[in-house]
N, C-alpha and C positions, 0 to 999 in steps of 0.2 A: 567741585571742591574735593580735595584729597582728604580722606579721613584716616584715623589711626590704623584701621584695619588695612587700608590700601598701602600705607607706609610700611606696615609689618610685612606684607606679602612682597612688596617691591624690594625691600631690604634683603629679604630671604632669597630673592630671585637674582639680584644683580651680581653677587659674588660668584655663584655657580655658573651664571651665563658667561661672564668674561673668562673664567677658568676653562670651561668646556670649549669656548670659541677658540682660545689659543691652542688647546690640545688638538682640536679638530683641524685647525689651520696647519699646525705642525705635522700632523699625520698626512694631510693632503700634499704638503710641500715635499715631505720625504718620499711619498709615492712617486712624485715626478723625478726626484733625483735617483731613486732606484731604477726607474725606467731608462734614464739616460746616463747611468753610471759609467758605462763603457766609453761613451763619447766625452766624458769630462775628465776621467783619470789620465794622468800623464801629460796634460796640456800646459802645465806650469801657469795656471791662471792666477792673476793677481787678486788681492782682496777686493778691490773696487769692482772688478768684473763679476766676482762671485756675489758680492752684495747686490749689484744690479739684478743679476739673475734671480736671486732669492726674492728680491722685492717684486719683480714682475710676476714670478710664479705665485707668490703670496696674494698679489692683487687679483689674479685670475681665479684663485681658489676661494675667495671670500664669499661669493654667492652660494657655494656648496657648503661652506663651513657654517654659515648662519643658520640654515635649517637644522643641521645636526646639533648645533649649540642650543637652539631653542627647544628641540626635542629632549635632549639629555638634561638640560637645566630645569625645564618644567617638571620632568619626572622627579628629579632630585628635590626640587622645592616642595612640591606637594607630598612627596614621600617623606621628607623630613618633618613637615607639619603633621602628617598622619602618625608617624612613629612617636613623636613627642606629645601626642594627644591634643595638640592645638587645633587640629582639624575637627576633632570631636567637640571641643569646646565651642568652636565657631558655629558648627551645625546645631548644637544644643541651644545656642542663643537665637535660633530661628533664622540664621543667615544661610541662604541657599548656595549651592555650588556655583551657579551662574554668577551670583553676586561677588563672591571673592575671587572668581576667575576674571572678572571684568577689568581690573587695572592691568593685569598681565596681558590680556587680550589687546588692550589699547597699545601696550608696548610692542606686542608682536606685530600689530598692523603698522606701527611706526618703523620697526626694523624692516618689515617687508618693503615699505616705501624707500628706505635707505638702500636696500638690496637692489631695487629696480634702478634707482639713480646711479648706483655704483656700476651695475651691469650695462647701463646705457651710455654712460659718459666716461668712465675710467677704464673699464675692462677692454673696450676696443683699442684704446691707446696702449694699454699694457700688453695686449696680445700682439700688437704691431711691433712694439719694441722688443718683446721677448722672441718673436719669430726671427727678427734680424739678428739678435744677439746669439740665439741658439744656432742659427745657420753659421755664423762666424766661428763659434766654438767647435762645431762638428767638423768643418772643413779645415780647421787649423791642424797642423802636423803635431805629433807628440813632441814633448820637450826633448832636446838634444841629449842623448845618453848612449855613449859607446861602451859596450861591455867587453870584457876580456874574452878572446878566442872566438868571437862571433862577428861576422861581416855586418857592417852597418851601411844600409843603402838608402837612408832617408834624405841625404843630400843629393840633389839632382845631378846626375852625370858621374857620380863617384861611388865606390864601394871601399870601405875602410875596415881593416882588421888590425887589432892591437893584441899582441901576445900577452902583455902584462902591464898593469898600471900600478905604480907605487902608491904608498899610503897618502902622499900629498895630493893624489888624484890629478897630477899635472905631468909628472915624469912617466914616460911610456917606453916600452921595450918591444923589439921585433914587430915593426910596423910594416904593413903591406897596404898600398893604395892603388886601386884600379881606377883609371880614368876612362870612362866609356865615351868614345868619340865616333863609333860606327864606321871605323876604317877596317883594315884587315884584322888587326888585333887591338885590344884595349892597351893603352899605355900603362905600364906597371912601374911602380916605385917601391923599393924596399929600403929599410933603414934599421940599424941595430938599436938605436935609441932616439929620443927626442923629447921635446917639451910641447905640451898641448895647453893652450890658453885662449880665452875669449877676450876680445877687445873691450875697452871700458864701456862702450855704447851697446855691447851685445849684438852688434850687427855682423861681425866676422869672427871666424875661428882660425887661429894661427897654429900651424905645425912647424916647429923648428927642428928639423931632422938632422941626425949626425951619422956619418959613416954608412953611406948607402949607395944604391945603384938605381939607375933609371933606364928602362928598356922601351924602345920605340921601334915599330915596323911600319914603313910607309911604302906606297906603291899601288898601282891599279890592281883590281881583282882579276883572277883568272890566269895570272902569269906567275912564273917561278922567280923572276928577277925582281926582287923587292929590296928595299933598303932597310937593313936592321941596324939599329944604333944602340950601343950600350955605353953609358957614361957613368962615372963614379963621382961622388961628391963627399967632401968632408962636412959641409953644412949646407942645408937647403931649406928655404922658407916657403911654405905652401899656405895660401890663404883661401878659406872657404867662405862663401856668402851664406849667412844665416837669416836673410830677410824673409825667406819662405816660412820660417818657423814662427814669425810674429803673427798675431791675430789681426787680420784686416777688418776694417769697419765697413759693412755693407749698408748702402742707403736703404732705409726702412720703407721707402715708397715702393720698392719692388714687391712688397707683400701686402699692399693696401687693398688689393682686389679680393682678398679672402672675405667671405661673409662674417667671420668672427671679428673682423676689424671695423665693423660698421655699427652705427647706432640705429635706433628704430627708424628715424626719419630717412637715414641713408639707405637702409634696407628696402623700405617702401619705394623710394626713388629708383633704386637699382632694379627692383622687380618690374616697375612700370616701364623702364627703359627696355628690359628684355622682352616684355610682352608686346612692345611696339615692333619688335623684330618679326612678328608674324607676317605682316605685309611684305617685309623685305624678303622673307623666305619664299613667299608666293611668287614675287617677281623674279627671284633667283631661279626658282624651279622652272618657271616658264621660259626664261632666257636660256637655260641649260638643256632643257628637254625639247624645246620647239624645233631646233634644227634637225633632230633625228626622227621626229614624228611628222613627216612632211604631209601625210594624208590629211592632217587637221586643217591644212590650208584650203582644202576643197570641200570641207563639210558645210552643210546648210541646215536649215530647220528640220529637214526630213532625215538628217543623218542619225541612224539608230543602229549601231553595231550589234550583231548577234551575241548573245550571252553564252558563256561556257563553250567557246569554240577553241579546240586545241590548236592554236596558231602555229606553234613550233612543229608539231607533228604534220600539219598540212604543208608547211613549207618544205619539210624534209621529203614528203611524198612528191612534191612538185619538182624537187631537185633531181629526181631520177627520170624525168620525162624527156626533156630536151636540154640542149646546152644553154639556150636563152633562159629557160625557166630555172635552170641550175644557177646561172649568174644572178638572176633576180632573188632567188632564195638565199644565196650566200650574202648578198648585200643586205637583205632584210634581217637575216640573223645577226650580221655585224651591227646594224643599227639598234636592234633590240638589246644586244649585249652592252653597247655603249650606254644606252638609256638606262639599263638595269644598274650599271656601275654608278651612274650619276645619281640615280634614285637612292642607292645605298649610302652614298656620301652625304646626300641631303638629309636622309633619315638619321644618320649618326650625328650630324651637326645639330639637328633639331632635338634629338634625345639628350645630347650634352647640354643644350640650352635649358631643357626642361629639368634636368638634374640640378643645374645651377639654381634655377628658380626655387626648386624644392629645398635646397640647402639654405637659401636666403630666408624662406618662410620658417624653416626649422630654427634658425638663429633668432628670428623675430619672436616666435612663440617661446623660445627658451628664456628670454629676458623676463617675460611675464610669469611663466610657469614656475621658475625658481623663486621668484618673489612671493607668489601665492603659496608656494610650498612651506614658507616660514609659518604662515597662519595655520595651514593644514596640520603640520607636524606638532605645532603647539596644541591644537585641538585634540591631538592624540596623546601627547605627553602629559598634559595637565590632568585629565581624568584618570589616565593610567597610573600616575603617581598617587592620586587619592585612593585608588583601589588597592594597589600593592602595599602602600603605607610602609615603605622601606626607604631610608635615606642613604647617604654616602655614595660610593662609586660602584658598589657590588651589584646588587640586583638592578638598580636603574640602568647601569651600563649594559647589562645583558639585554634588557628590553629595548634600550635605545639602539643598540647595534642591530638587533633583529629587524626593527621597523625601518632603520636607515638603510640597511642592506636591501630590504624589500623595495623601498623607495628608489634606491639607486638602480637596482635591476630593472624595475619597471621603466625608469627613465631610459636606460640603455636599450632595452627591447623596443620601446616606443620609437626612439630615434632611428634604430635600425629598420624597423618596419616602414617608417616614413621615407627613409632614403631609398629603400627598395620598392617604393610605391605600393606597398601592401595596404597602407592606410594613408590618410591625408596628414600633412604636417601638424595640423591642429590636434587631431586625435592622438597621433604618436607622441607629441611633446606634452600633452595634458593627460596621458594615460595614467600615470602614477597619482595625479591629483584626483581624477575621476574615481579611482579605486579606493584611495585612502580617505576621501571625505566621508563615505558611509561608515568606515571603520571608526572615524572620530566621533560621529554622531552616536554610534552604538556604544562606544566606551563612555561618552558623556552621559547617556541614558542610564547605563549601569552604575556609574559613579553617583548619580543623583539618587538612585535607589539603594545605595550602600550594598552593592552587589558583592558576593563572595567569589567573584570570578577567578581571582588569583590567590585565594586563601587556601593554604595547604591543609589546614584542619578541616575545612569544608569538604574537600575531596576525600580526606581520610575518613571522616564520618560517613560520607556517602558510600564509599567502598565497603566500609564495615557493615552498614545497613544492608547493602546488597549481598554481602557474604552471609549475614545472618538470615536473610530472606531465603537464600538458596539452600542453606542448611535445614531450615524449617520445612521447605518443600520436599527436600530429600527424605527427611524423617517421616513426614506424613504419607508419602508415597510408598515407603517401605512398611 
């Protein structure tokens, strides 16, 4: 049953939570656009394409924005209650910190569940669609834009230079067009003036040129007798194909094998499939190495090769004895070299498979770790707000940024350690949670005891007492 106290705390929490969630989501989306700004500028993207990209990026940023929103909003909520002395009144009524944190803790657990469902069901699809759309945007050529006095070579097979463009952006002067045909010389066309316009469907660019010349040279390479043709024209129409400037749609199934595109069930199934390849690698190793290690055919139960025998050195010594031994040694060295190359290829393939398994387990743990992070950061923010007793966006923002940056850095380091096999994927992806949980318990303990941990006056009085104590000691010693 929800009581009046619970309603008070929930109402004080809902507003800051939605505001900070939208702010955090906006910052994370802008971080993506700053990263890919060079790939987006000048592509003449339409509104629908940009809206799709923003939607996909926003969806992928939700699991990271939720912990940040819970951290900042919990600090602001309890800070506002402490600043307005409502927290003091609640405590004076005999209500403990754990009691008035309970409704928000339930909400934090509910949000953590939503974050997991979102990460498991929606984000894989958003990542898949975003990867395909991002690839299409990156490979798209920049929008068609010919500048005065500069050769434009983005149209395949042509280089165009315009001396001057009139204010209508259609009338052009002193036009030079090089047509690259990989013959003796490029075909050249010059014109005094002309009209440049695109067709209604934007598929072609038309140049209607006036008073110009066309130069062509034909013939085989390496001889001096070639045909050079110069022809003049009063009006000439040249059409350029602009289909390469349009953004093509790539089938998103090409990106579905990335671990980020899979749900928890699909990740487990993929890891099981890759683990089953162990027997396949053993069979492949046997089939590739057996032809070169022929002595294994004659081994029996008493076969026990000596250890630490320098085989290559012995073979090189044998090669200096007789011609027969030399031939044997050379063949043996060749067999060993081929076997070594096969082993290196097998080892590289097996290492790539192990790296892929690690990436799958990283994504599997990430879906749970980011969800649990909502609860952990709330357990830090709530007692921290009751300790600092400051509302608004000033002091709470400072503490929220500090703890969120720490959380993000630990996540980044843990993921890097897991990818480099320094730690297991579980330890790497849960590193931030394992470190911040004791911090949350410590802050909760301090808040329950009304600690002066972040009270400026407490530290001012402490330093003043230390200063007074030092002065007394100095006078007594003198």
